[in-house]
N, C-alpha and C positions, 0 to 999 in steps of 0.2 A: 488672319482670322485667331483667336485667342483661346486656349482651352483653360480649364479653371477646373482644379482638383476640390469641389468645396462638399466636403460630406457632411454637412448640417440636414441634410432632409432624406438621406439613405436609412433604410431600416433597419441596417447591422449596424448603423455605427458606433455602438456601443458594445458589441460584440468582444472586440480584443482591444484591452487597454495595456499599453506595453508588452511585455512578455506574460501578462498573467490572462487568462482566459476568465470572461462573465459568463458566470450561471445564472440562466433566469429564475425567478421566484417560483415558479413552476417546479425545476429540478428540486430544489429544496424540499416541496411539498410530496415529490415522487418519493424520495431518500426517507424522509420521516414517515410515510405512508408505508413504504416498505415495510418497514422494523414495526410499525404497528401492526400490519398485516401477519406478519410472522407471528407474533403475540397472541392474535388472534386465532391463526390456523393452528397453533400448536395447542390450543385451549377447548378449538373446536372440531378437530380432527377427526375422532372418533366419530363423533355425530354425523360430520357428513359424509363418512366412507361407510356410515352403518347398513346405509341403504334407504334410508330415511328421505332422502334427497333426491330427487328425480336425475339430476346431474352433478355432478360433485363439482366439475372442473367449470362449470357455471357458478355453481356456490364460490368456488374459490375467487374467479373472477370480480364476481360482486364485494366480495369480501375486501379486496385489493381496493375496490374505485370507491368504497365507503371509507376504508382507511386512510386514501389520498387524500378525499373531501375532509374527513375529522382533522388529518393534517393542515390542510390550507385553513381550513377553520382556526387552528392552534396558532399556526405561526399568524394570521391577521389579527387575532387576540391577543398575542405576545408583544407584537409591532405596535399594537395602540396603547400599549400601558403607557 
């Protein structure tokens, strides 16, 4: 019986490369989206917490999701140049 350690078909084969850690592209979108969310939250904070919005936490979460989607679109546009 021969054991072969072939990692060419495994889903996590490119997770660790040597001593460095591979970050998937979604990590970059979330990191950039977080900074976009910080900017948008700072600009809209007074309106969100003034009582005009039914639930401020849901509005913050929606802004974060929109920021991550915008960051992903920016990264796709930047890499396709």
